[in-house]
N, C-alpha and C positions, 0 to 999 in steps of 0.2 A: 503493499498501498503504500501512494505516494506522501508524501512529509504536505504540511500546510503550507502556500503560500507564506500565509502572520508568520508561523512559525519560524519560516526558514529566517525573514527579516531580523526576527530576535536572536538567531541563536551565533553564539560566538565560543572556539575554544577558547575550554576554560583554563588557560594553562596560559598563554601570551594574547588570551582577548583579540584576537584577529578571526578575520576572517574564516569560515571553509566552504572549501566550494561539498555540494549535495549529486551527487552518483547513484541517480535513481535505478543505473538496471543493477552497481553494487550494494545498491542497498543500505553504501556507507555515507558517512560524513567525513572530508577529507582533507589532512591541511599540511599544504604543497611547503610552508613556511622550514616544519617539519618534519615531514616527512610520517604522519602518524595518520592511521585511523580510527577513525568513531562507528561502531557495527550499530543498525536501528534497524530498534527489534519491533519487526509492528508496524506500528507509528509513532513510536516511543526513542527517542535516538538519546544515545549512552553513552553521556558527555564526561565520564567517569577515570580521566587519567589513567588509573590503573589497572582501566581497561581496554585504551588504547593497545592499539599494535600496531609494529614497524613494519613497513611498505617495502619490496624489492621498485629497485629500477624500473622495471617492464610494467608495475599498477603505475609509479608518477609518472613515465612518459603518458601512459593509456589518455589516464584520470584528468591531470590539465590539456592532452591538445584534446578532451570527449568534451565538442559542440552540445549536446547535452545536456551538460554540471550547471548544475545553480551555483551561483558566488550566493553566504548568508553573508546575514547584517545591512545591514540602512546604506 
């Protein structure tokens, strides 16, 4: 299930407070500055630093070039 556009405007990374990329096809929120991904379970973003995972260079390239990615924040 996709995240609501209003919610996407409010979301930010919990550690650096910057914007995130919402990759709906992978159901994740991605911080390209830190190369960490946060899972979205159902329609609930899990923005806990302990639950974030490091991403590979291939994932980083794929997600940052994804034209369907939505940037969070205002």
